[in-house]
C-alpha positions, 0 to 999 in steps of 0.5 A: 738784118735785111740781109738775114731776113732775106736769107732766112725766107730763101732757105725756108722756101727751099726747105719747103720745096724739098718737102713738097718734091721729096716728101717725108719718110717715117723711122719705123718704131719711133714714128719720127718724121724725117727728111730724105732727099737721096735715093736709097739705092744709090746711097747703099752703093755708094756705102758698099764701095766705102766699105770695101775701101775700109776693109782694104785700108783697115787690118781685118781681125783674125781672131776666130772667136771674135769673128764668130761671136759678131757674125752669130749675134749680128745675124740673129739681130738683123733677122728682126730688123725691117731692112728691105734688100739688106746685104748684111755684113759684120766685119771685125777690124783689128784696132785694139785701141778703138772702142767703137763700131759703125754702120753704113747704108745697106747693112754694112757693119764694122766693129773695132776690136777694142770694144771687146773689152767693154762688151764682155758677153753676147748680150753686151755685143747685142747692145752695140750691133743692135744700136748700129742696126738701128742706125740702118733701120732708120736711114740715118745715113741717108738722112745725114746726107740730106741734112748736108745737102741742105746745109750746103744750099743754105751756104750758097744761098747766103753767099748770094744774098751777100755778094754785094757786101764787103769780102770781110762781111761775107767771111764773117757771115759765112763763118757765123753760119758754119758755127751756127748750123753746126751747133743749132742743127747738125750736132743736135740731130746727130745726138737725136739719131744716137738716141733713136738708134739706142731706142731701136737697139733695145727693140731689136736686141729684145726681139732677138732674145737678148735682155735689153737690161744689159744695155744699161750695164753695157753703158756703165762699163763704157762710161767707167772705162772712159773715166779710168782712162782719162776719156773726158766728155765734151760739153753736150752741146759740142758733142755728137752723142748724148752724155753717158748719164743721159744716155744711160738714163733714156735707156732705163726710161725705155726698158718697160716698153721693151721688156715685153718684146724680150719676154715674148722672144724668150717664150 
C-alpha cells in the first residue's frame, strides 16, 4: 500500500507539472479541456510521412465515381472546419471487406472501399467524413500521443518505485498497471473522443449543407450490417468506440442543436 501511495503521488506531481509546463488546449465547439504535450507541427509532419507509407502499402481505389464523391464531399466539409494550415487529402483505399475510415493530424483522411456498402449517398458519406474531420479539428491524434506519454511516464515511475521489490512483485504490479491504465484511462478516453468526433461531425456536415438527421440513418445501417454479418460488439468498457445503440441515441439527442446550422446552410 505504501508503494502504491508513493507511486500515485509521483504520477500526480508529474501530471501537474505537465499541465503547468504545457497548458491545456480547448476543443472547438465542445469546449472540452485537453492536455496536449506534443508540438502540432511535428505531429502533422509525422502523420504526413505515415500517410505516404499507407498509400504505398495499401492499394488505392481506381473507381472514378467513388474517388470523385469522396473528394467532393470531403472538401466541402473541410471548407467549414477550423483547421489552420491543413493540407487536406481524401483517399479511397481498395479494401472491399473493410468498413472503416481514419484521419491523421494535418488533414489526411483515408476511406476503405467497403464503407460504400453502408454510406449509400452523399449524406451517408458526409457522416463518415465529417466524423473524421472532427477528429482532426479536435486534435485527437496529438491528444492520444500525449496520453501515451503520460502512461509511459507512469510505468517508468512505477518501475522506479518497485525496484527494490522481488521480480515477481514487480511483474504483477506492472501487469496490473497496464490493465488498469487501459480499462480505466485509455479505452474510456477513446470512447469520449469518438463521441466528440460524432458531435463535431454533425456540426460540420450541417454547416456544409448535409442533413445531420442522415447520420442516424447511417449508423442504423451500419449496426444492421454488422448484425447481419455476425459482427458482434464487445462489452462497452472493453471497446474503443461507443456501442451502436448508445451512439445513435447520443446523435439523436444532439440533433436539436445542429439542425439550425443545417437550415442556415440551406438558406
